[in-house]
C-alpha positions in Angstrom: -2.7 23.7 -21.8 -0.7 26.8 -22.3 0.1 26.8 -18.5 2.4 24.0 -18.9 5.8 24.1 -18.0 8.1 25.5 -21.1 11.0 23.6 -19.4 9.5 20.4 -20.3 8.8 21.3 -23.7 11.3 19.1 -25.4 11.4 16.0 -23.0 10.4 12.6 -24.3 11.0 9.3 -22.6 10.8 6.2 -24.2 12.7 3.6 -21.8 11.0 1.1 -19.5 11.4 1.1 -15.6 8.4 -1.3 -14.5 7.8 -3.9 -17.2 10.9 -5.9 -16.2 11.0 -6.0 -12.5 13.0 -9.0 -12.8 15.7 -6.6 -13.7 15.3 -4.2 -11.0 14.6 -6.4 -7.8 17.2 -8.3 -6.1 14.9 -11.6 -5.5 15.8 -14.4 -3.3 14.5 -17.1 -5.8 12.8 -19.9 -3.8 12.2 -22.1 -6.7 11.2 -24.7 -7.4 8.5 -24.7 -4.8 5.8 -27.0 -3.9 2.1 -26.2 -4.0 -0.6 -28.2 -3.1 -4.2 -27.6 -4.3 -6.8 -29.4 -2.1 -10.2 -29.8 -4.3 -13.4 -29.0 -2.2 -16.0 -31.7 -2.1 -18.7 -29.5 -3.4 -18.8 -26.1 -4.8 -19.8 -23.2 -2.6 -21.0 -19.8 -3.3 -18.3 -18.0 -5.1 -16.9 -15.5 -4.5 -17.1 -16.1 -1.0 -20.4 -14.3 0.6 -20.4 -11.2 2.5 -20.1 -11.5 6.2 -23.2 -10.9 8.5 -23.7 -7.1 8.7 -21.9 -6.3 5.6 -24.1 -5.2 2.5 -21.4 -3.7 0.2 -18.2 -5.5 -1.2 -14.8 -5.0 -0.1 -13.9 -2.8 -3.2 -16.4 -0.5 -4.9 -14.8 -1.2 -8.3 -13.5 -4.6 -8.8 -11.9 -5.8 -12.2 -9.2 -6.4 -14.8 -7.2 -5.1 -17.6 -6.0 -6.5 -20.6 -2.3 -7.0 -21.6 -2.0 -6.2 -25.2 -5.4 -8.3 -25.4 -7.2 -8.2 -28.9 -10.8 -7.2 -28.8 -12.2 -10.7 -29.3 -10.0 -11.5 -26.0 -11.8 -8.8 -24.2 -15.0 -9.9 -25.5 -14.6 -13.3 -24.4 -13.7 -12.3 -20.7 -16.8 -9.9 -20.0 -19.3 -12.8 -19.3 -16.9 -14.1 -16.9 -16.3 -11.1 -15.1 -19.8 -10.7 -14.8 -20.2 -14.1 -13.2 -17.6 -13.6 -10.7 -19.1 -10.2 -9.5 -16.5 -7.9 -11.4 -17.7 -4.7 -12.6 -14.5 -2.9 -14.2 -12.9 -3.7 -17.3 -10.0 -1.4 -18.9 -8.4 -1.7 -22.0 -4.6 -2.1 -21.9 -3.0 0.9 -23.5 -0.6 -1.2 -25.6 -3.8 -2.9 -27.2 -4.2 0.7 -28.9 -0.6 0.7 -29.8 0.1 0.8 -33.7 1.8 -2.5 -33.2 1.2 -4.3 -29.9 3.4 -7.0 -30.7 6.4 -4.9 -31.5 5.3 -2.2 -29.0 5.1 0.8 -31.6 3.1 3.5 -30.2 2.1 6.3 -32.4 -0.6 7.7 -30.2 -1.1 10.8 -32.4 -2.5 8.9 -35.4 -6.1 8.0 -35.8 -6.9 4.4 -34.9 -7.5 1.9 -37.7 -11.1 1.5 -38.4 -11.0 -2.4 -37.9 -9.4 -1.8 -34.3 -12.1 1.3 -33.7 -15.1 -1.4 -34.6 -13.7 -4.0 -32.3 -13.3 -1.8 -29.3 -16.8 -0.6 -30.0 -17.9 -4.0 -29.6 -16.4 -4.2 -26.3 -18.0 -1.0 -25.0 -21.2 -2.3 -26.3 -20.8 -5.7 -24.6 -19.9 -4.1 -21.2 -22.8 -1.8 -21.3 -25.1 -4.7 -22.2 -23.8 -6.8 -19.3 -23.7 -4.1 -16.6 -19.9 -3.7 -16.6 -17.9 -0.3 -16.4 -15.6 0.1 -19.2 -12.5 2.3 -18.8 -10.5 3.9 -21.6 -6.8 3.9 -21.3 -4.2 5.8 -23.4 -0.6 6.3 -22.8 0.9 8.7 -24.9 4.7 8.4 -23.8 5.4 4.7 -23.6 8.0 3.4 -26.5 6.9 6.1 -28.6 9.1 7.8 -31.2 7.2 11.0 -30.5 6.2 11.2 -26.9 3.6 13.8 -26.0 4.9 17.4 -25.5 3.2 19.4 -22.9 3.5 22.8 -24.5 1.9 21.8 -27.9 -1.8 22.3 -28.6 -1.6 20.0 -31.6 -0.4 17.0 -29.4 -3.2 17.6 -26.8 -5.5 17.8 -29.9 -4.4 14.5 -31.1 -4.6 12.9 -27.8 -8.1 14.0 -27.4 -9.4 12.7 -30.6 -9.1 9.0 -28.8 -10.9 10.3 -25.7 -13.6 12.0 -27.8 -14.3 8.9 -29.6 -15.0 6.9 -26.4 -16.9 9.6 -24.9 -19.3 9.7 -28.0 -19.8 6.0 -27.3 -21.2 6.6 -23.9 -17.6 5.9 -22.0 -17.7 7.8 -18.8 -14.4 6.3 -17.2 -10.9 7.2 -18.6 -7.2 6.4 -17.8 -4.2 8.5 -18.6 -1.0 6.6 -17.9 2.7 7.8 -17.6 4.0 4.4 -15.9 7.4 3.0 -17.2 8.9 5.9 -18.6 12.5 6.9 -18.2 13.0 10.2 -16.2 16.5 10.2 -15.2 18.0 14.0 -15.2 14.3 15.4 -15.2 13.1 17.8 -12.8 10.6 15.5 -10.7 8.6 18.4 -9.3 8.1 20.1 -12.8 7.3 16.7 -14.2 4.7 15.9 -11.5 3.1 19.5 -12.3 3.1 18.8 -15.8 1.4 15.8 -15.6 -1.1 17.1 -13.1 -2.1 19.9 -15.8 -2.3 17.3 -18.5 -4.7 15.0 -16.4 -6.8 18.1 -15.2 -7.1 19.3 -18.9 -8.4 16.0 -20.1 -10.7 15.9 -17.2 -12.1 19.4 -17.7 -12.5 18.5 -21.3 -14.6 15.3 -20.6 -16.5 17.1 -18.2 -17.6 19.5 -20.7 -19.8 17.0 -22.1 -20.4 14.7 -19.2 -20.1 16.3 -15.7 -19.9 12.6 -14.4 -16.9 11.8 -16.2 -14.3 10.0 -14.4 -10.4 9.9 -14.7 -7.7 7.5 -13.2 -4.1 8.6 -13.6 -1.1 6.2 -13.3 1.8 8.2 -12.2 5.5 7.8 -12.9 5.8 6.4 -9.4 3.2 4.1 -8.9 4.4 1.8 -6.3 5.8 2.0 -2.6 5.0 4.2 0.2 6.5 7.3 -2.2 8.0 8.9 1.0 11.6 9.7 -0.1 13.6 10.9 -2.8 12.4 11.5 -6.5 9.2 9.8 -5.9 8.2 12.4 -3.2 9.4 15.2 -5.1 7.2 13.9 -7.9 4.3 12.8 -6.2 3.8 16.1 -3.9 3.9 18.3 -7.0 1.5 15.8 -8.7 -0.9 15.6 -5.9 -0.8 19.4 -5.0 -2.1 20.5 -8.8 -4.0 17.4 -9.7 -8.0 17.9 -9.5 -9.2 16.3 -6.5 -11.9 13.9 -8.5 -8.8 12.2 -10.2 -8.0 8.6 -8.8 -4.4 7.1 -8.9 -3.3 3.6 -9.9 -1.1 2.3 -7.3 0.7 -1.3 -7.6 1.5 -2.0 -4.0 4.5 -2.1 -1.8 6.4 -2.9 -4.9 5.9 -3.2 -8.7 5.4 -6.6 -8.5 5.0 -7.9 -4.8 4.3 -10.9 -2.5 2.8 -8.4 -0.2 0.5 -5.4 -0.5 -0.1 -3.6 2.8 -2.4 -1.4 3.9 0.2 0.4 5.7 2.0 1.1 2.7 -1.2 2.2 0.8 -1.8 4.8 3.4 1.8 6.0 3.4 1.4 6.7 -0.5 -2.1 8.3 -0.2 -0.8 10.6 2.6 2.1 11.8 0.1 -0.2 12.3 -2.9 -3.3 13.0 -1.3 -5.7 11.3 -3.7 -8.2 8.4 -3.8 -6.3 5.1 -5.1 -7.2 1.9 -7.3 -4.9 -0.7 -6.9 -3.5 -2.1 -10.0 -2.2 -5.5 -8.8 0.6 -6.9 -11.2 -0.5 -10.6 -10.5 -0.7 -12.8 -12.3 0.9 -10.9 -15.2 3.6 -12.7 -17.2 4.8 -9.8 -19.5 4.0 -12.0 -22.6 6.8 -14.3 -21.4 6.2 -18.0 -22.3 5.2 -18.8 -18.4 1.8 -19.2 -16.6 1.2 -18.0 -13.0 -1.6 -19.9 -11.9 -2.1 -20.0 -8.2 -4.0 -17.7 -6.0 -3.7 -14.3 -5.4 -2.0 -13.9 -1.8 -0.5 -11.5 0.8 -2.8 -8.8 0.1 -4.1 -6.9 3.3 -8.0 -7.2 3.9 -7.5 -3.5 5.3 -6.8 -2.4 1.6 -10.3 -2.0 1.3 -10.3 0.8 3.7 -7.6 2.8 1.8 -8.6 2.0 -1.8 -11.7 2.5 -3.8 -10.8 -0.1 -6.4 -8.8 -3.4 -6.8 -7.6 -4.3 -10.7 -6.0 -7.6 -11.5 -3.0 -7.4 -14.0 -3.5 -10.4 -16.5 -1.5 -13.3 -18.4 -0.7 -12.6 -21.9 -2.0 -14.2 -24.3 -3.3 -16.9 -22.2 -6.6 -14.8 -21.4 -8.8 -18.1 -20.6 -6.4 -19.9 -18.2 -6.3 -16.5 -16.7 -9.5 -17.2 -15.1 -8.1 -19.5 -12.7 -6.0 -16.8 -10.8 -8.4 -13.9 -11.9 -11.3 -15.7 -10.1 -9.2 -15.6 -6.9 -8.8 -11.9 -7.5 -12.7 -11.4 -7.7 -13.2 -13.4 -4.6 -10.6 -11.1 -2.8 -11.9 -7.8 -4.1 -15.6 -9.1 -3.3 -14.8 -10.1 0.2 -11.2 -9.4 1.5 -12.1 -10.2 5.3 -12.9 -13.6 4.7 -10.4 -14.3 1.8 -8.7 -17.8 2.0 -6.1 -18.4 -0.8 -6.2 -22.0 -0.5 -9.9 -22.2 -0.6 -10.2 -19.6 -3.2 -8.1 -21.6 -5.7 -9.9 -24.8 -4.9 -13.3 -23.4 -5.6 -11.9 -21.5 -8.7 -11.1 -24.8 -10.3 -14.5 -26.3 -9.2 -16.4 -23.6 -11.0 -14.4 -23.6 -14.0 -14.5 -27.5 -14.5 -17.3 -29.6 -15.3 -16.1 -32.9 -14.1 -13.8 -34.5 -11.9 -11.4 -35.7 -14.4 -11.2 -31.8 -15.6 -10.7 -30.7 -12.1 -7.9 -33.1 -11.7 -6.2 -31.7 -14.8 -6.6 -28.1 -13.7 -5.3 -29.1 -10.1 -1.9 -30.3 -11.4 -1.7 -27.6 -13.9 -1.8 -25.2 -10.8 0.5 -27.1 -8.9 3.2 -27.1 -11.6 2.7 -23.4 -12.4 1.8 -21.8 -8.8 2.7 -18.4 -9.7 5.6 -16.2 -8.8 4.2 -14.7 -5.6 3.0 -18.0 -4.5 6.7 -19.1 -4.7 8.1 -15.6 -3.3 9.5 -14.6 -6.5 8.5 -11.4 -8.1 9.9 -12.1 -11.7 7.1 -12.0 -14.0 9.3 -14.3 -15.9 9.4 -16.8 -13.1 9.0 -20.3 -14.6 8.4 -23.0 -11.7 8.4 -25.9 -14.1 11.6 -24.7 -16.0 13.5 -24.2 -12.8 12.3 -27.5 -11.4 13.5 -29.3 -14.3 16.8 -27.5 -14.3 17.3 -28.4 -10.6 16.4 -32.1 -11.7 18.9 -32.1 -14.4 21.7 -30.9 -11.8 20.7 -33.3 -9.2 21.3 -37.1 -8.3 20.5 -39.2 -11.2 19.5 -35.9 -13.0 19.0 -37.1 -16.5 16.5 -39.8 -15.4 14.6 -37.6 -13.1 14.4 -34.8 -15.5 13.0 -37.1 -18.2 10.4 -38.4 -15.8 9.3 -35.0 -14.9 9.4 -34.3 -18.8 7.1 -37.4 -19.2 4.8 -36.1 -16.5 4.4 -32.6 -18.2 3.9 -34.3 -21.7 1.0 -36.4 -20.2 -0.6 -33.5 -18.4 -0.4 -31.5 -21.7 -2.6 -34.4 -23.3 -4.8 -34.7 -20.7 -5.5 -30.9 -20.9 -6.2 -31.3 -24.7 -8.5 -34.4 -24.2 -10.3 -32.7 -21.3 -10.8 -29.2 -22.8 -10.5 -29.6 -26.5 -12.2 -26.6 -27.3 -10.8 -24.2 -24.3 -7.5 -23.2 -23.2 -5.6 -22.9 -26.4 -3.3 -20.3 -25.4 -2.3 -22.3 -22.2 -2.0 -25.7 -24.4 0.4 -23.6 -26.7 2.5 -22.6 -23.8 3.0 -25.9 -22.6 3.8 -27.4 -25.9 6.4 -24.6 -26.2 8.0 -25.4 -23.0 8.0 -29.3 -23.8 9.9 -28.5 -27.0 12.3 -26.4 -25.0 12.8 -29.1 -22.4 13.4 -31.8 -25.0 16.1 -29.6 -26.6 17.8 -29.2 -23.1 17.7 -33.1 -22.6 19.1 -33.7 -26.3 21.9 -31.2 -25.6 22.5 -33.1 -22.1 22.9 -36.2 -24.3 20.1 -38.2 -22.6 19.9 -41.8 -23.9 17.2 -42.1 -26.4 15.2 -44.2 -24.4 14.6 -41.4 -21.7 12.7 -39.4 -24.4 10.1 -41.8 -24.8 8.9 -42.6 -21.5 
């Protein structure tokens, strides 16, 4: 640690650069959009079986991370991940924050006993069910005391969390430095500092377990990284970073309708390290919206460039997240034969137990097809809200909007009736949206009779 650059000793970053891509990307919104789900006549093996001649899945590591999920949510998803032939689960670093709701990050403090016991249960469940658990920490994001690279006591404070997990038998770890503000910082010096910190962690981990693995999420984690500050940072990072360390990469952009093998190859050529894809779909960044359509636009050749594929999920709706997550599992297992239309139909078939349940889920997906399905990269993208707004502004808008709201209310009732013990968070999302749209109708002075349809 003493080799870390003194010039970075007092630097700290607390701002976001990636969690709100709707503020960064000039998106040509194509909402509201139409999406049709064709339900299959019967279930077929899912994920799609491998092609003849192939014995290994497309990606060696296939899984998801939470998004500020509780230990109970992680535990609920582990059996489903196994069912979908996924083998990798990473905690969201915000799940460890002092306050995940307010994003208060006192990374230097010991975790509360209750939180530790909860995640110890997650680790045990993963081990029992054959899943690799990856432990993730971010010592800079939204923190009043970002990690200082020149302080041995900061490394010791950070290490306490890694030591705790390693004592539980965890072998995979992640250190993240995404979404921090770095304006005015020497990018090459920052890349070197991050590399040395990651190297120090890996060396300490391997003192006890020579097979310990580390994934690092860099400041510049999207695009080709071939120009400007990104190249300065990534070249410096890659030059010093231990060759065994993996890097997370989100694709051609932070949230993107397309992830290409060509862009992955360009990024890897700059940083010269192995990649794991961190796909920002169907993530909603805790906006009260749903993205339920299939993952799409992902190049099957990505399996030749990256070692792993990880989906970033909805929050807090972890259970309905299984619809798009199923399609991510399908792609990660067999990218060569992945068909998004077939995949979402099979996902619904495998999650529902009756034709009535399948119809409810089909309509839900068609109303909430997801941003990338509609060519919109905002995590806050809301097809239902934008459809409603378009109807209000159109011919006979008040009646059309009231009819649409009535359809949404009927769907919410059917979801409750067909799944009384499931999808509670999704039902809450629908209820909240219905309440907001009713308020908009009242503000538009819609005749009272329209609201009762």
